[in-house]
N, C-alpha and C positions, 0 to 999 in steps of 0.2 A: 641566371639567378640574381641579376642586378636588382630586380624589383623587390626581392627579400631584404637586401641591405638598405634599399631606399625606405622600405616600410619600417625597418628597425630604427633608422635615423629619424624618421618622422615621430616615432614613439618617444625616443630619448629627448627630442627637442621640446616636447610638450608633455612633461610627466604628469602634471595635474589633470589635464584632459584625459590622459590615458587611465589614470587612477579612477576618475569619475566614470568612464565608460566601463571599466572592469567591475566597479562597485555595482553599477546598475545591472549588469549581466549576472553578477554574483547573487544579488537579491532575487532575480528571476529564477535562477536554477536552484538556489537554496529553498525557495518555496516549492518548486517542482519536486525536489528530493524529499522534503518533509511530507508533502501530500502523498507521494508515491509510497513512502514507508508506512504511513498511516493506513492507506488503502490496502496495501499488501497485508499488514497485520490484521486489519479488520476482516479481510477475506479469509485469512487462515482461521480466525476465530469462528466465523460463520461456518466454514467447512468442518471444523471440529465439532460444533454443536449439531450440525446436520448428520454427522456420522455416529453420534452418540445414540444410545437408546432414548428415543424421543417420547415414548409412551410407557409408563410404568403402572402396571395393575397390581394392587395389593390384595391378596386373597384373604377370605375369612378363615378363622382357625379350623372350622369344621370341614374345609374343602378337602376332597379326596384327590389323589394323584391322577386317577383315571379321568376325573372331571377336568382337571387342569390340562391333561394331554389332549382331551377332546376340544377344548377351547383353542389350544395351540394349532391343532389341525384345521379348525375352522378359519383361523386367521391366515394360515399358510395357503389355504385353498382360495382365498380372496384375491390373490395376486398383487396385493398392495404391500406385502411385507418383504423387507430385505433381510431380516434376521430377528431371531428371538433368543432370549436367555432366561432360563428359570433359575431363581435364587431361592433356595430353601431357607427355613428358619436358621439352621446351623450356618449356612452361607452368609445370611444377613448378620449373624452374630460375629463372624470373622471380619466382615467389612466394618462393623461397628468398632470392634477392638482395634483394627488397624487405624481407624480415624481418630480414636481417642486413646491411643496407646500411652500417651504422656499424662493421662489423667486417671489414676487408679481408682478414685472415688466413683467416677462415672462407670468404670469397668465393673465394679462390684455391684452396682445397682441393677444391671441389666443381664438377663439370661435369654436363651433362645426362645423361651415361651412368650416373652414380651414382644418379640419381633415377628411381623407377618412374613409369610412367603410372598414372593413377587415374581412377576413376569415382565421382563424388559423387552420392548418391541421397537424395532427400527423400520421406517418406511422408505420407499424409493423417493417419494416426493413429499414436501412439506404439506401440500394441499390434502394429502391422504390422512393426515393426523386426526382430523375431526371424525372421519368415517371409522377409523380404528378405535378411537376413543369411545364413540357411540356404541360400537359393537361390544366393547369390554364392559361399559356401564350397564348394558342390558343383561349381562350374565349374572346369574343368581349367586355365584361363588365369589364374585368380586366385591370387595368392601370399598375400595377407593381407587380412582384413576388420576394420575398426574401426568401431564405432558408439557413439552417445552415449545409449543408452537409460538407462543407470544415472544419468547426469548429470541428464537431464530428470526421471526418476522421483524422484530424491532432492530436486531443487528443488521439484517439485510437492508432495511430502509435507511438506517444510519450510514451504512457503507455506500449506498447509492447516493445519498445526500452529500456525503463527503466527496465522492467522485465528481459530482456536478459542481460543487463549490470549488474544488481544486482546479478543475478545468477552466472555470470562469476566472478565477484569480490568476492562474498562470497565463491565460490568454491576454488579460489586461496588462499584466506585467511585461509580457513579451512585446505587446504593441508599444508600451511606454519605452521599453529598451530600444526597439527599432527607431522610434522617433528621436530619442536622445543620441543614439549612436549616429544616426544620419546627420543630426545637427552638429555633433562634434567633428565628424569627418568633413562635413561641409565647411565648417570654420577653417579647418586645416587646408582644404583646397583653396579657399579664399585667400589665406595667408601666403600660399605658394603660387598665386596666380601669375606673378611675373616670371617665376621659374618655368611654369607650365608653358607660357607663351614663348619663352626662349626655346624650350625643347621642341615645340611645334615648328618654330622657324628653321631649326636645323634638321627637320624631317622625322622627328619621333612619331611613331604610330599611336593611334588612340589607345590601344590596349597596353602599350608600353607605359603610358601615363596613368592609366586607370588601375592596373594591377597592384601597385604598391598600396593604394588606398583600400582596395578590396581585401588584400591580405592583412592590412592593419585591422580592419573590422573582424576578420576571422580570428586574429590574435586576441582581441579583446573578448570575443565570445568564448573561445576555448579556455582562456585563463579564468574568466569569470565562472564558467561552468565547473571547472576543476575545483576552484576555491569554494564555490557553493556546495559541491558534493563533499569536500573534505570537512567543512563545518557541520554538515548534516550527519556525517559519519561520526564526528566527535560527539555530537548530541546523542546519537544512537548508542555509542559506546558508554557514555555516562549514564544514560537512562536504562540500559539493558538489565543491570542487577535489580533495580527497583521494579521494573515492569515484569521481570521474570518471577519475582516474589509475588507480585499482585496477581499475575495470570498463571500461577503455579498449576501444573497439570495440563495446561493447554500448550501444545508444541509450537510456539511462535518464535521464541528467542532461544539461542542466537539465530539471526537471519542467515540464510544461505549465502556464502561469499559469492557464488556465481550470480545470484540475483543482484547483489550490490555492484559487481563488475559490469553486468549487463546494463544496469541503471547508469553507471558512469559512461559507458559507450554510447548509450542513447542520448545522454545529455551533450556529449561532445559532438555527436552528429547534428543535433538540433542547434547547438551553438554555432557550428560552421554554417548551417543554413541561415540562421538569423544574422550572422556576421556578414555573409555574402549579400543577403537581401538588403540590409540597412546600408551597407557601403555602396551597393549598386544604386540605391535610391539617391544617395548623396552625389554620386558620380553623374547620374543622369540630370540631376538638378543643377549642378555647378560646373560641369564640364560639357557644355553644349558646343 
């Protein structure tokens, strides 16, 4: 374990370079953490909307229950439907009262006669929404059809765009981190060239000389990843109450602790890989 003490001594002797290396890695993994949290949240929101009733048909007042049941059977036989829910006028009034329970004026203005009965329909695939919507619009008992295809499609496209942007930004930052880490460790190797030559003269092996520098790179990477993750968690903790209020009804927050711990584990693993890779580049360049 001599190489560990040597790596620790190298870090203590050049604290400013160590701080610079940690800061660079921290920025990389802070960006990684933030994009991971945003993409995870966006995916949860998309899943939520995909599982909601995506097509809602509002019936005319003169519609008969038998006609509504026949329309439901037609939809179920199409094989496109994952579920249906009929909401009567009385049920619509209950929903209305629940939504406006704090506004007695609005509650007094509306009775069940003012609200139409409706049929909420979910499909297996977003692509099937248009077909279901067209079927409902052709029915003589349907007054209006509302569906959320545009909402889900836009959310999906935004999530995919965020994923691509996040991957691009993290890759650029990772390359910059590798370059800076390799430069910093290369400078340290140059500063210890005399000591390295002495160790070679007394028979020290190549890996005995290289390992302290490689572990130094791993140290910078791991510390930077943990600090970046902690900062991202602090931002998440601060933003959760505000985002929970804004996204009330959508089960995104609080985020599962297991996901956050898995994110930390993944970042530490990537940090070790980046640390080893950048250190090894410096070793190959300066320890020929």
